C-alpha positions as CSV (number, residue, x, y, z in Angstrom):
1,M,53.8,41.0,64.7
2,A,54.8,37.4,64.0
3,H,52.5,34.5,63.4
4,K,52.8,30.8,62.8
5,S,52.4,29.7,59.2
6,Q,50.5,26.6,58.1
7,A,53.7,24.9,56.9
8,G,55.3,23.2,59.9
9,G,58.4,24.7,61.4
10,V,58.3,28.2,59.9
11,E,57.6,31.6,61.2
12,T,57.0,34.8,59.2
13,N,57.1,38.5,59.9
14,R,54.1,40.5,58.7
15,S,56.3,43.4,57.4
16,L,56.8,43.8,53.7
17,S,59.7,42.0,51.9
18,S,60.1,39.7,54.8
19,I,61.9,36.4,54.7
20,L,60.4,33.2,56.0
21,Y,63.2,31.3,57.7
22,C,63.2,27.5,57.8
23,K,63.8,26.3,61.4
24,S,64.9,23.2,63.0
25,D,61.8,22.4,65.2
26,L,64.0,21.6,68.2
27,K,63.7,24.9,70.0
28,E,61.2,27.7,69.5
29,G,63.1,30.7,68.1
30,S,66.0,28.7,66.6
31,L,67.2,30.3,63.4
32,Q,69.5,27.5,62.2
33,W,68.9,26.3,58.7
34,V,68.0,22.6,58.2
35,K,71.0,21.0,56.4
36,E,68.8,18.6,54.4
37,P,65.3,20.1,54.1
38,L,62.4,17.7,53.6
39,N,60.2,17.6,50.6
40,G,57.4,20.1,50.9
41,Q,59.3,22.3,53.4
42,V,59.1,26.0,53.0
43,L,62.5,27.7,52.7
44,M,61.5,31.3,52.2
45,V,58.6,33.6,51.3
46,L,58.8,37.1,49.9
47,N,56.0,39.6,50.7
48,M,54.9,42.5,48.5
49,D,52.1,45.1,48.9
50,N,49.9,44.7,45.8
51,N,48.0,47.9,46.6
52,C,51.0,50.0,45.7
53,S,52.2,49.6,42.1
54,A,55.7,50.9,42.9
55,T,56.5,48.0,45.2
56,T,58.2,44.8,44.1
57,F,59.8,41.7,45.5
58,D,63.3,42.1,46.9
59,M,65.0,39.8,44.5
60,H,68.5,40.8,45.7
61,L,67.7,39.7,49.2
62,C,66.1,36.5,47.8
63,A,69.2,35.6,45.9
64,E,71.4,36.0,49.0
65,K,69.2,33.8,51.1
66,L,69.1,31.1,48.3
67,K,72.9,31.1,48.2
68,S,73.0,30.8,52.0
69,V,71.2,27.4,51.7
70,G,73.3,26.2,48.9
71,V,71.1,27.1,45.9
72,Q,73.2,28.6,43.1
73,V,70.9,29.9,40.4
74,A,71.6,32.5,37.8
75,T,69.8,35.5,39.4
76,D,69.2,37.5,36.2
77,Q,67.5,34.6,34.5
78,W,64.9,33.7,37.1
79,R,64.4,37.4,38.2
80,R,63.3,38.2,34.6
81,L,61.0,35.2,34.5
82,I,59.4,36.2,37.8
83,Q,59.0,39.8,36.5
84,D,57.3,38.5,33.4
85,A,55.1,36.0,35.3
86,V,53.6,38.0,38.2
87,L,54.9,41.5,38.2
88,K,53.4,42.8,35.0
89,P,50.6,45.4,35.7
90,E,47.9,43.4,34.0
91,V,48.8,40.3,36.1
92,R,48.9,42.3,39.3
93,R,45.5,43.8,38.5
94,Y,44.1,40.3,37.9
95,M,45.4,39.1,41.2
96,F,43.9,42.1,43.0
97,Y,40.5,41.5,41.4
98,N,40.8,37.8,42.6
99,S,42.2,38.6,46.0
100,R,40.6,37.7,49.3
101,A,40.0,41.3,50.2
102,L,37.9,41.9,47.1
103,Q,36.1,38.5,47.6
104,I,35.1,39.5,51.1
105,A,33.8,42.9,49.8
106,I,31.8,41.1,47.0
107,A,30.4,38.6,49.5
108,M,29.1,41.4,51.7
109,V,27.5,43.3,48.8
110,F,26.0,40.0,47.5
111,Y,24.5,39.3,51.0
112,M,23.0,42.7,51.3
113,S,21.6,42.5,47.7
114,V,20.1,39.0,48.3
115,W,18.6,40.1,51.7
116,T,17.0,43.2,50.2
117,N,15.5,41.3,47.3
118,I,14.1,38.4,49.4
119,Y,12.8,40.8,52.0
120,S,11.1,43.0,49.4
121,T,9.5,39.9,47.9
122,V,8.3,38.6,51.3
123,Q,6.7,42.0,52.1
124,L,4.2,41.4,49.3
125,C,2.9,38.3,51.1
126,S,0.5,38.5,54.1
127,F,3.1,36.9,56.6
128,G,5.8,39.4,55.6
129,R,4.7,41.8,58.4
130,Y,5.7,39.5,61.2
131,W,9.2,39.5,62.7
132,E,9.7,35.8,62.0
133,A,9.8,36.7,58.3
134,S,12.9,38.9,58.8
135,V,14.6,36.0,60.6
136,L,13.8,33.6,57.7
137,V,15.0,36.2,55.2
138,T,18.3,36.6,57.0
139,L,18.9,32.8,57.2
140,A,18.0,32.4,53.5
141,A,20.4,35.2,52.5
142,I,23.2,33.8,54.7
143,A,22.7,30.3,53.2
144,V,22.8,31.6,49.6
145,T,26.0,33.7,50.4
146,V,27.7,30.7,52.0
147,V,27.0,28.5,48.9
148,V,28.5,31.2,46.6
149,I,31.6,31.5,48.9
150,L,32.0,27.7,48.9
151,V,31.8,27.6,45.1
152,I,34.4,30.3,44.8
153,D,36.6,28.5,47.3
154,R,36.3,25.2,45.4
155,R,37.1,27.0,42.1
156,Q,40.3,28.5,43.7
157,R,41.6,24.9,44.4
158,T,42.0,24.2,40.7
159,L,44.8,25.2,38.3
160,N,44.8,28.9,37.7
161,M,46.0,29.6,34.1
162,N,46.7,33.2,34.8
163,T,49.1,32.7,37.8
164,D,50.1,29.1,38.3
165,V,50.8,28.4,34.7
166,R,52.7,31.7,34.3
167,L,55.2,30.4,37.0
168,A,55.9,27.3,34.9
169,A,58.9,28.9,33.1
170,V,60.7,29.9,36.4
171,N,59.8,26.5,38.0
172,E,61.3,24.7,35.1
173,I,64.7,26.3,36.1
174,L,64.2,26.0,39.9
175,I,63.2,22.4,39.8
176,K,66.7,21.5,38.8
177,H,67.9,23.0,42.1
178,G,65.3,21.2,44.2
179,L,62.9,24.2,44.5
180,I,59.4,25.0,43.3
181,L,57.7,28.3,43.4
182,G,54.1,29.4,44.2
183,I,52.2,32.6,44.8
184,T,49.3,33.4,47.2
185,D,47.7,36.5,48.6
186,A,46.9,37.5,52.2
187,L,45.3,40.3,54.1
188,D,47.3,42.6,56.3
189,G,44.8,45.1,57.5
190,P,43.7,47.2,54.5
191,H,46.6,45.9,52.4
192,N,46.5,43.0,49.9
193,I,49.9,41.2,50.3
194,L,51.3,39.0,47.5
195,Q,53.4,36.2,48.9
196,L,56.0,34.4,46.8
197,W,56.8,31.0,48.3
198,F,60.0,28.9,47.8
199,V,59.4,25.3,48.7
200,H,62.1,22.5,48.7
201,F,61.0,19.5,46.6
202,S,63.2,16.9,44.9
203,L,61.2,15.6,42.0
204,E,63.3,12.6,40.8
205,R,61.0,10.0,42.5
206,C,57.9,11.9,41.4
207,L,59.1,12.0,37.8
208,Q,59.9,8.2,37.8
209,S,56.5,7.3,39.4
210,L,54.5,9.6,37.1
211,S,56.4,8.5,34.0
212,A,55.6,4.9,34.8
213,H,51.9,5.7,35.4
214,I,51.6,7.6,32.1
215,A,53.3,4.8,30.2
216,D,50.8,2.3,31.7
217,L,47.9,4.6,30.8
218,Q,49.2,4.9,27.2
219,R,49.1,1.1,26.9
220,T,45.7,0.5,28.6
221,Q,43.7,3.8,28.5
222,E,45.1,5.9,25.6
223,S,41.7,7.6,24.8
224,G,41.1,8.5,28.5
225,L,44.6,9.9,28.9
226,R,44.3,12.0,25.9
227,H,40.9,13.3,27.0
228,S,42.3,14.3,30.4
229,L,45.3,16.1,28.9
230,D,43.2,17.8,26.2
231,Q,41.6,19.8,29.1
232,L,44.9,21.5,29.7
233,C,45.0,24.1,27.1
234,V,45.2,27.9,26.7
235,M,43.9,30.3,24.1
236,M,46.7,32.2,22.4
237,E,46.3,35.2,20.1
238,V,48.4,34.9,17.0
239,V,49.0,37.2,14.1
240,V,47.8,35.8,10.7
241,R,50.5,36.1,8.1
242,P,49.3,35.6,4.6
243,N,51.5,34.2,1.8
244,P,53.9,36.9,0.3
245,G,52.5,36.4,-3.2
246,T,48.9,36.7,-2.1
247,E,49.7,39.8,0.1
248,E,51.5,41.5,-2.8
249,E,48.6,40.8,-5.3
250,A,46.1,42.0,-2.8
251,S,48.0,45.2,-2.1
252,R,48.1,45.9,-5.9
253,E,44.3,45.4,-6.2
254,D,43.4,47.4,-3.1
255,S,45.8,50.3,-3.9
256,P,44.0,53.6,-4.7
257,L,44.2,55.1,-8.1
258,L,45.2,58.5,-6.8
259,S,47.8,58.2,-4.0
260,S,47.1,60.4,-1.0
261,G,50.8,60.4,-0.1
262,A,50.1,59.1,3.4
263,N,51.1,55.7,4.6
264,L,48.2,54.2,6.6
265,N,49.3,51.7,9.2
266,K,47.0,48.7,9.1
267,E,46.6,46.7,12.2
268,P,47.6,43.0,11.7
269,V,44.9,40.4,11.5
270,K,44.8,38.2,14.6
271,C,43.1,35.0,15.4
272,N,42.8,32.7,18.5
273,E,44.7,29.5,18.5
274,L,44.3,26.7,21.0
275,L,47.6,25.6,22.6
276,R,47.8,22.3,24.4
277,L,50.1,22.5,27.4
278,V,51.0,18.8,27.4
279,P,51.5,17.7,23.8
280,R,51.7,14.0,22.8
281,G,55.2,12.5,23.3
282,P,57.2,10.0,25.4
283,S,55.9,9.3,28.9
284,E,58.9,10.9,30.6
285,V,58.5,14.1,28.6
286,M,54.8,14.3,29.4
287,A,55.5,13.7,33.1
288,Q,58.1,16.4,33.2
289,Q,55.7,18.8,31.6
290,L,52.9,18.0,34.0
291,L,55.2,18.4,37.0
292,V,56.4,21.8,35.8
293,I,52.9,23.1,35.0
294,F,51.3,22.0,38.3
295,S,54.2,22.9,40.6
296,G,52.9,26.4,41.1
297,C,49.3,25.2,41.9
298,Y,50.7,22.5,44.2
299,V,52.7,25.1,46.3
300,R,49.7,27.4,46.5
301,L,47.5,24.7,47.9
302,L,50.2,23.3,50.1
303,V,51.0,26.5,52.0
304,T,47.3,27.4,52.3
305,G,46.4,24.0,53.7
306,Q,44.0,23.1,50.9
307,L,45.6,19.8,49.8
308,P,43.8,16.6,50.6
309,R,45.2,14.3,53.1
310,A,47.2,11.2,52.0
311,V,46.9,8.0,54.1
312,A,49.6,6.1,52.2
313,G,53.3,7.0,51.8
314,G,54.2,9.3,49.0
315,H,57.3,11.4,48.4
316,V,56.7,13.9,51.2
317,E,58.5,12.6,54.2
318,H,56.9,12.6,57.7
319,S,53.7,14.2,56.4
320,S,50.1,13.2,55.4
321,T,50.3,15.6,52.5
322,P,50.2,14.0,49.0
323,C,53.3,14.6,46.9
324,L,53.2,16.4,43.5
325,C,52.8,13.2,41.4
326,Q,50.0,11.9,43.6
327,F,48.3,15.3,43.3
328,I,48.6,15.2,39.5
329,R,47.4,11.6,39.2
330,T,44.2,12.4,41.2
331,T,43.3,15.8,39.9
332,V,44.5,15.6,36.2
333,L,44.6,12.0,35.2
334,N,41.3,11.1,37.0
335,T,42.6,8.1,38.8
336,H,41.1,7.5,42.2
337,W,43.4,6.0,44.8
338,S,42.7,4.7,48.2
339,W,45.3,7.0,49.8
340,L,43.1,10.0,49.1
341,M,40.5,11.2,51.5
342,G,38.7,14.6,51.6
343,R,39.1,17.1,54.4
């Protein structure tokens, strides 16, 4: 069963490990590749059933299709990076717990719980015996559930440190070839399907524009720029390594008088360290880092139709969608431009 994707000019098959072909928009059903794809145009998508731990993306087929459109990338390198980014068991579990299927189930349970609690409370009042009370309870429960769903949906439009940022390493390689990568999930009956999207995007103009904007902010609003970039950080767990002399002295003091003959393996001492994703540096380096970090988030919002509409020209040809540098300037650097308007 085929269906139209939200990205223009593409069509996808619902079967697993399917390929999303980029078409020429001239005739329905044409399978010719566009010779010069536009910025923001989907080239390919790989599907994988996240309910089955044995399944994985068909990387061999992906490499062949990339070569067919002239993208020559060392397969082993980006295959390993994708494996480390999204195919680890803990990452797949996280994506399942944050999938649409589980969110729908949680919304239903939340609605039933809210309805039961409100109805039980209303029954304690004198007007709770009338049928109008049940209608009011239902409307109140629906309103509260809708608010919770909207809050969750708004939260999903922000940068996800557990998925989007993990794709930064592979995007750093693919950007040199005019590609950026993003991941989404979809429902296919009872199955939760992970979708790996390959989008064409040439970032030279975005890099120049964002570098100039950051350089201007460094001259005029240094404190505001640093405050915005300080929000982009992750907590890393690092092993505390004491000085060799101190460790040797402590080992002599703590050693038992009578040796038991058994070597006890002590667990290393760990602490949490705050790692800034965009360290201070030249404007071009900072711009490059921002483009790499937010590329996965941008693709996720692009293919799901959650990006705001741009009313002025950006670097996405023949589209009202903001380009990557416009998206970063608005969402990260807190600069409000007239080209942006909400959906």
